[in-house]
N, C-alpha and C positions, 0 to 999 in steps of 0.2 A: 353121059352116065352120072357124071359127078353131080350136075345141076339137079337130077332127080332125087339123089341122096339127100341134098340140102332141102327139096320140098318135103321129103319124107320126115325129115328132121323137124322142120318147121311145124308141119301138121302135128307130129308128136309132141312138141312143146305146147302148143296150142291146146291140144287134148288133156294134156296132163295139168296143166295151169288151170284150165277150166274145172276139170275133176276136183283139183284141191280146193278151189273157191267154192263149187259147189259142196263139198265136204264140210268146209268152214261154217257156211251158211246153215248146213242141216244142224251142225254142233250148236250154233248160237242159238237157233230156234228150240233145240233141245235142252237149252239152258246151261250150256257150258261156259265157262269164266274164259273168255276170248282175249283177255289180256296178256295171258302167256302165249297165244297163237298169233299175235299181230305180225311178228316178223316172217312166219310162215306164209299167212295171206299176203303180205308185201311181196314176198319172193315168187309166189304163184301168180299175182298180178304182173310181175316183171316178165316171168315165162310166157304169159300171154301175150305180151306186147312184143317180145322177141320172136313168137311164132307168126304174128301177125306181119311184122317187118319182113320176117324171111319170106313169108307166102307173097307178099307184095312185091318184094325184090324179084322173086321168081318170075311173077308174071310181068313186072315192067321189062325184063331183060328177054322174055321169049320172044 
């Protein structure tokens, strides 16, 4: 059961990270000054990477 929760958490991380990156792209297209949002985009990318690593770890241990 614990492994299932780790998969759910990894999928959640991936989803939230992708949503934040998509929101940043939409803001950039809308003309927002992205210099103040760089840290947020970097953290979102890290969230995506952590989610992918977690999913790959789950699949490799299954």
